[in-house]
N, C-alpha and C positions, 0 to 999 in steps of 0.2 A: 081730490086726485082720483082719477078713474083707474080701475084695474081691468086688464084684458082677460076675458074669459078663456079658460083652457078648453081646447077642443077635446071632447071625450071620445076615446077610441071605441068604436062599436065592436060587439062580439064577432060580427061577420068579418071585419077587417082583421081581427086577431086570428080568426080561423084561417083566412087566406095566408097570412104571414107565416103562421106555424106550419101549415100544410106545405107551402112552397119550400120552406127550409128543410122539412123532413123528406119530402119527395126528391128534392135536389140531392140531398146526401145519399138517399137510397139509389137514385139513378147513377150518380157518379161512382158510388161504391160497387155496384154490380158491374159497371163497365170495367172498373179496376180488377174485380174478381175474375171476370171472363178473360181479361188480358189480351184483347185483340187490337188495341190501339197503340201505335208507336208512342214513345214517351213525349215527343214534342206535340203530337196531336192531343194527348191526354192533358198536358199542361195548358194548352189553348182551351180545351173543353172546360176545365175547372175555372179558368179566368172568365169565360163566357157565362157560366152559371152564377158566379159571384157577382158579376156586373149586372146581369138581368135581375137576380134576386134583390140586390141592393136598390136598383132603380125602381122596381115594382113596389118594394116595401116603402120607399120614400113617397111614391105617388099615392099609395094607399093611406098614408098618414097625412096627406095634404089637408090643409084647412078648407080647400075649395071642393064643394060637393061634386061639381062636374068632373074634376080631375079624379076624385075617388071612384066615381061611377065608371069612368073610362078605364081606370086602373083595375077595377074589379072585373070588367069584361075581358081585358087582356090577361089578367091572372087566371081566370076561368079556363081560357084557351090554353094557357101555359101549363096549368095543372093537368088538363086533358092530355096534352102532348107527353108529359112526363109519365102519366099512367100507361099510355100506349107503349112508351119506350121501356118501361119496367116489364110489361107483359112480354115484349120482344126479348128482353134480356133473360127473363126467367125461362122462356121457351128455348133460348140458346143454351143456357146452362143445362136444362133437361136433355136437350139434343146431344150435347157433348158428353153427358154422363152415360147416355144409353146407346148411342150409335156404335154399332159394331162391337160392343164390349161383351161378347159372348165367348166363354172359354170352352163351350161345348158345341158339338155338331149333333143333329138329330137324325137317327136312322129309322126309317119307317119300314116295318116288316109285315109280310103277308103270310098267314097260315093257309096253305092251299091243299086241295084234294081234287080228285077227278069229278067231273060234273055229275056222273051217275053214282057217286059214292053215297053210302048211307050216313056218312058223317056230315052233319048239318051245321054244327056250331062248335065252339071251343070245348064245351063240356063233353061232347061226344068223343073228343080226342083223348080223353082220360084213359090211361093205360096203353095207348098206342105207341108205336115206334116212329120217331120223327127223323127225317134227314135234314141236315143243315150244313152250310159251309163252315170251314174252320175259322174264318175271319169273324172275330167278336163272338165266337160261339159261347164263351163263358158267360158273357152278358146276356145273350139270348136265352140260354138255359135258365139263368137266374130269374129273368123276367117271367118266362112262361111257367116256371115252377111255382110261382105265386098263385097260379090259377088251376093247374092240373098236375097230375103225376104222369110221367112218361119216361121212356128210354129214347136214346138217340144214337145216330151214327153220323160221323163227319164226312163230308165230301170235299175234294180239293176245289172243284169248279162249280159254278152255278148251272152249267149245262149238264153236269152229272145229276143234279137234283131233278131237272126236268125229265131226263132219260129214265131215272129210277121211278118217277111217278107214272109216266106214260106207259112203261113196260110192266107195271104192276109189282115191281120189286119192293115198293114202299107205298103206304097209303096216304102219308102226310109229309109235306115238305114245308120248310120255313125259308122264305126268300126276301131279300131286301128290295125295296120298291124300284130303285134305279136299275138294279140288275134284272128285275122283272120286265121293265120297259124294253131292255135289250132283247129278251126272249120274245116279247110280243112283236117286236119289229122283225125278228129274223126267223121265228119258228111258228108259223100259222097253226101247226098241228097242236102245239101246246095251248095256244089261245083258244082253240075250238074245244078242247077237252078238259081244261082245268078251270077251277074257280076258287075264289077267296072266301073263307068262312070266318076269318078273324083277322084283326089288325092290332098291332101294338108298336110302341116306340121305345127306343133306348137312346140315352144321351152319352156320347163318347167325348172324353176330354181331348181337346185339340193339342197337337204338338206345337211348341213354340218355334217358329221359323224366321223370326224377325231379325234383320241386320240393321240396326239403327244407325243413322247418320244425321248430321246437322242439315236438315232439308232446306234451310234458308241460305246455305252457302255451298253445299256439296251436291253433286249429281246423285240421283237415286232412281232405282227401277221399281215400278209398281206392276204387279200382275193383276190385270182386270179379268175376272172370271164371271161369265154370264151363264148361270145354270138353267136347265130346261124345265123349270117348274114355275107354278104360280104359288101364291100364299107365303107361308113363313120362309124366311131366308136361311134359317139354320139347317134346313133339310139338306142332306147329302144327295147329290144328283150328278148327271153328266154335265160337263162343262162345254157348252156349245160355242161360247165366245171366249177366245183366248188372245188377249192383247197385252203386250208389254209396253207400258208408258215409261220412257226414259226422260226424266225431267232434269233440266240443267237450270237452276235458279240464277246463276251468274249471268248467263246469256239470254235468259227468258225463252228457251227453246224446249219443245216437247217432241220427241220422236215416238210415233205410234207404230209398233211392230205387230202385225196381225198374223197369227199362226192358224192354219186351217184345222178345223175340228177333227178331221180324219187323218191327220198326220200320223204316220206309222213310226212310233218311237218306243224306246225301251222304258218300261215303267220303273220308277225308282223303287228299290228294295225287292221288287218282284222278279227282276232279271229276265223278264219276258216282254215280247213286243205286243203292242196294242195300239188302238186309236187314242190320240191325245184326249179326246172327249171322255173316254172311259176312265181316265185317271181321276176324274172328279168323283167317281164312285167310291174311291178309297180315301177321299178327303182332300182338302185344299192343299195340305202339305205335300201330298203325293204329286199333285199337278205342279206345284212350285219346284220341287226337287227334280222332277222329270225334265222340266224346261231348262232349269239351271244346267243340268248335265249335257243335254244335246246342243244347247246354244253356248255353253261355256261362259255363262254370265252369273252374276250374283243378283238375286231378287231381294230387295230390302223390305218391301211391304206388299200387301195384297188388298184388293177391294172385291168383294163378292156381291153380285146382284142377281136378280132373276127377272122373269117376264113381268111380274107385278111391279117391280122396282122401276123398270123403264117406262111403263104406262103411266105410273103415278108422277114421276119426275117430269116427263114431257107435258102432261096435262097441267101440272102445277105451273109450268113455265108458259102456259097458254100456247103451247105448240112450238115447234122449231122449224127452221128453214134448212132443209137438207139438200145438198147438191148431189144429185144422182148422175152417175156416168152413163146410165143406161135407161132406155125406155122399156118398161115391162109391166105385166099384170101379175100380181102375187097370187098364191094359192088361195088366199082369203078373198080375192076379187077386187083388191085395190089396184088402181092404175097409177103408175108413176111415169112422169115424163123425164126426158133427159134435161138436166139443169136443175133449177131451184124448185123444190116442192115444199109447200106448207103442210106439216103433218101434225096430227094429234097423237096421243099415246098409242092407240090401237094401230094406227097407220104406221107409226115408227117401228112398232114391234113387228108388224107384218113385213115391212121393208127390210128389217134386220134378219128375219128368219128365212126369207126366200132364197133359194139357190137353184131350183130346177129351171126357173124361167130366165136365168142369167146366162150370158154367153160363155163364162168360164166357171160355172158352178160355184163350188166352195171358195175358189180364189176370188171371184167377183163378190161373193157375199162378205168376205173379209174387208173388201174395199167399202162396202156398204156400212159395215160396222164402224169403220173409221169415220165415214161421212156423218153418221148419226152422233158419234161421240164428239166430233168437232162442232157440230151444230149445237149440242148441249153446252159445251164449254163456251162457245161464242155468246149464246143467250144468257148463260149464267154470269158472264163478265159485263153484261150490259147494265147500265145504271138503273134501268127501269125495273130490274129484278128486286130492288129495295121494296117496292110496293107489294111484292109477292113473297118477301123474305119469310114471314111467319108461316105461310102455307107450305113453302118449300121445305123448311126444316122439319115440319110435321110429317110431310110425305117421305122424307129421307130417313127419318129415325127408325122405322121398322123395316126399311126396304133395302138395307145394305149391311154388310159385315166387313170390318176392316181391322187391321192391327196397328193402325196409327194411334198414338196416344193423344189425349186432349191437348197437351202442351204442343205437340208437333203440329196439330191442326191450327191452333190459335197462333203459333209462331209464324206459320205459313201465311195465314190471313193478314197478320200484322205486316209481314214483308211486302205482300201485294198492295196493301193500303199505302205503305210508305213509298214504294216505287211507282205505283199507279200506271204501269205500262202493260201493253198487250203481250201475248205469247205467240211466237212463231211455231207453227205445227207442221212437222214433216212426217212422211209415211214410208213404211216398208211392208211389203207383203211377201212372206216366205213362199217359195215356189216348190212344185213337185209334179210327179206324174201319176196318172191313174193306175191302180193295180188292185189285185185281190189276194189277200193273205189270211192265214189263221191268226186269231187274236186271243190274248190271254183271257179276256172276259167272255168270249164266245168261241170255243174251239171246235164246235161241231162241224161248221162249214167255213169256207173262206168268205170273208166279207170285203166289201169295197173299202179301200184305204188309199191314201195319197202317199206315195213313196217320196220322202224328202229329197230335194235337190241339194247336194252337198255344197255346191258353189254358192247357192243362195244362203245356206246356213252359215258358211264361213264368212261371207261378205257381211251378213247381218251381225254376226258375233263381233267381227272387227269394228264395225261402225259403232255399235253400242259401247264396246270397251274403250274405244278411242275417246268417247265423251268423258269417261272417268279419268283419263290421263291428263286432261287439261288443267 
């Protein structure tokens, strides 16, 4: 009586089987941890993994050499796919942990003297009297006291600092960078006669201004703030882009309301009028509260980006197709035609910043902001973005700040995957008239401002609030 010989399982086959089971469990576990798949999708996913694992294990244990070799090749590819998936999942987890989760804003300060001053560095300032504004003065004094001994006097406005320095009433001033930029834009005499001899930073805890809602079922407003800086997103600066995105998940509609940067509005808590862009100097919370008051709306969330953010995102998307209403050449020398323009990051930034070459100045620039944002949304919704997913989240992670929670972001992604439908985007551009007025941030001379059109404000307020009544 003959006995059938048992087929001995090779170590390589055992390695494939154990590796498949472990990587399958890790892949599925991380997807569950991230929690972006609807439950029915997740159930299907588990079933697929179980079926594929069982089938490949069976083939690997086959008595036929040809079948085992073929199963080994398929298993190798399968393992590679799971490793790539795990890398994507880990990057997603890291992205969700770090994106926008900053409780602090960074204020960049300059210690300045006259260009002909004998004071050359911070050590020379030891024993001097320094002028600074009252805003965050305690933090400024505490930081500088670690390096030198000094006395100080407080001023109400940044223009008081420049006046005191230029007239010789004080030898040293401390000024925040975004306020310094205003002085550089409006006071050539200051630029020509003053210089920086030291820089330092302080971090200020941000105020909580969030008004949470169930963003998968209820409408919500997002304030999109584009600040006029490169580099680190936590820096405080002027808000050159001010857009309210009103999102209605039930109807899949987005209303983009563009507010001109030079809108002449009453700053929250300051009780003084200024350009809206200058509200950014005092923090994202000041911009949000200011807009809430003059538009009579509630802003639930914010997203803050800067020049670097836009360039990185657009380049990661391999460019965007922007529908321009105008033909013009930007101050950077880029030419744009009326209609669809294929743009890289630098071109999109130049297109967004230009206003002097546009027929209606800042009003037309607001329309360009909406066109760029629409192009980004449309490109991001395209299925081809999956191939660039890893690069995109890497570019976004250090490039934006938001007060959305991880759960809110993943719940929204889950809703989008479940519905798998596009979004209807509509637009509003707040109107106004040109004027010249004194501003809180620069009271020395009248500056160009846009006087808000009350009819435009009332109609916009009504339209936004009506979405919330549905």
